[in-house]
N, C-alpha and C positions, 0 to 999 in steps of 0.2 A: 577406336573400340571395333573389334571384329564381331559383327552380329551373324556372320555365316556359319555353316556347319561344315566342320573339318572332315576329311578322309577318314581319320580314325574314329570320328563320332558315328559317321555313315556306316562303317564297318561294325561298330558296336551295335547299332540298331538292327542290322541285317543278322548279326549272330544271336541277338536275343529273340528275334522273330523266328529264326530257324529253330532254336532250341525249344521255344514253347509250341511251335507247330508240331515238332517231333515228340516232346515229352509231355506235354499238357494240352492235347486238342480238345475241342468242345465236348467231345463224347466224355472224356475223362473229368472234365470240369463239372459236367451234369452229374457223374457218379459221386464226386466229392462233395457237391452240395448236400447230399443226403446223409453224410457222415457227420458224427460230432466233431471230430477234428477239422475237417475241411481242407486239409492239407496232406499232399503225398510227400512224406518226409524224404523218401528216396530221391525225388525230384528236386526238392529243396536242397539236399546235400549236393546233388549234381550241379545245381546253379552255382553253388560256393566253390566246389572242387574244380569245375571246368571252366567257368566264366567269371569266377570272382565277384558276381553281383552283389551279395550282402555287403561287401567290403569297398565298393567302388568309390565311395565318397569319405571313407574312413582314412585318416592319415596313414602313410607307410610306417611310422613309428609304432602305430597301435595294430599293425598286421593288415592294414587295408591297401588299396591300390594308390591312394591319395589324389584322386581326380576330384572334380568340382560338382556343384549341384547341377550343372548343365548336362553331365554325362549320367547323374542319377535320374534327372527328369527325363531323359530319353529312355531309361530303362523302366520308369513308372509309366510312361506313355505306352510302350509295348505290353507291359504286365496288364494294363488297363484294357487295351484292345483286345487281348486274349482272355480277359475275365479271369485271370489267374487269382486264386483264392489263397496263395500262400502268404507267410507273415512278413513279406518284405517291407510293407509300410510301418508295421508295428515295430519291427526290430531293426532293420536297416536305416530307418528314417527317423522315427520318433524316439526310440530308445537310444540310438547311436547318437543323435543330436542332443539329447538331455544330457549324456554323459560327457560329451564335448564342450557343453555349455557349463558344466559344474567345474569348480576349481579344485579337483582331486585327481592330481597326476597318478597316484597309487592305483585308484579305482579305474582309471582309464586304461592303464598298463595290465590291469588284471581282467577287466570284463570286456574291453573292445575287441581283442584278437578272436575270442569265441564268437562274437557277434559277426566280425568280419568274415570269418570262415564259413559261418552258417552252422556250426556246431552248437552254438547257443541261440535259442530263439527267446528275445526279450520283448518286453512291452512296456509302454508308459501308461501309468494309471493316474489321469489327470481329471477327467470329467466326473461330474456326480449326477443327481437325480435329474436336472434340466438339461444335461448335455452341454453346458456352457463351457467355453475355454476361458471365460473370464476369471482371472485369478482370485477376484474378491468372492466367487461363488464356492470356493474350496472350504469345506468344513470339516474333513478328515482332520483329526488331531494327533500329534506326535508329541508324547510327554516322556519324561525320564523321572526315576526316583530322585528324591532329595539326599543330600548329605555326601554323595560321592559322585565325581566327575566321570567315573567309568560305569556308571549305572546304565543299563540297556534302555535305548529308545523302544517306546511301545506305542504302536498305531492302533487308534479306535475309531471307527466309523465305516464308511463304505465308498466305493467307486462304481460307477456305471458307464456301460458302452466303451468298455476296455477291449481294444482289438486283440484278439487271439489271447485274451485274458485267462481262459480256461485251460490252455496247454501251454502257455509260456513257461520256459525253464528259469526266467529271471524277470521279476517284476519291479520296475522302477516307480516309486510311489510319490507324488507331490503332496505334501501334508504342511498344515498349519503347525508350526513350532514356535510358539510365542507370537511376537508381533509380525513375523514374515513367514514366508514359505520356504521349505527346504526339500531336499530329494533324499529318499531313502530307498535302499536295495533290499528286497524281501524275498526269501526263499519260498517258492510255491508250496512246499511242503511244511511250511511253519504251523506250529499250533495256533489255533485261533482264526485261521485264514479259511474262509469258504468261497468256492469259486462255482459260478452257476452260468450256464450258457443262456443268453436272452435270445426271444424269437426275434428274427429280423425279416424286414422285406427283401433285402438282398441276400439271398442265401449264399453267395459266394464270399460274404464278408462275415466272419464269425465275431460275436461281441459277448461280453461277459459281465456279470455283476460280481464284484469281489466285497466280501464282508469281512471286517477287521475287528477282532476282539481280542485286545492286547496281544497284538502280534509284534514279536521283535522285528525290527528293522535296523539297517546299517546305514548310518548318516554318510551321504556322499557330499564331499565339500565341506565348507563351513556352514553352520547354522546361520540362518538369515537373521540379521539383527534389527530389519526394518522392513515394513511392508512394502511389497513389490521388488524386493532386492533380486530375489531368483528369478522371478517372472521376467524382469527386464532382461536377464542375460538369455533366457529362452526365447523371447520373441526376436532377438538379433541372432540370426543363425552364424554360428562360428565358422572361421576359416577352416577349411578342410585340411590344412597343413599345420603342423606344431609350430610354436613360436620360433623354433630355430631355422626353420625353413622358409625360404623366400620365393619359391617358385614350385610349379608342378613337376612331376618326374620328368626327367629330361630324356631326350631321344625319341625316336619313333616307337610307337606302341602297336603291336599287332594283336587283336582279339582272337583268342583260340575259337576254333571251328565248334559248332554245338554238336557236331557228329564225332568228336574225338573221344 
């Protein structure tokens, strides 16, 4: 097992550090702390277009770079060191991992490319009142009308402490659908959905409370038939490569310069 840092990984760290020093200096971070969004969307788009950061650990089959969590951890370390307040954790880590953990190839191919490019900002709505990540604490319910298998799923309840939940373009909601938990995609403009910013001690990290009142949701993957089914897939991070791939991208990799 190689526990060292490769030349490519050092180059990645240097590129991210230069990019943040140039595009997201501390003075700009302080300015964004006072805004409702907390994110400079232009810088976020550049992080995707120039460095490919949102898709670094998303498989190539879905528009990403196909690297591992080791490279993603380097990015997270540099973002944290710079106090960057963009939606990387919400979109590129939590939401992308949830989609990769779900058994829905069509949803992966539809939704992951936008997340990988940074064009779509996604988030995962998991926690509720107490902020617990214990699956047993989830009370938000997903139900569907009786009599037709094509009846839409409707979500009722609330989620709290949702990262970038007030501005996300795609909301992935973990809900109780019968005996187990299932994942649903929700349009932020859906009727019955109310999104409110929560006050936070860390002003670089925007959190939201989401209220669901008969909000339509798209089931991602199969409905969980037993308790803990979906949660078990979530707690084991999936491989960053699709099943047909057996290795990381081949050949040397050169990280683009942040000044390009």
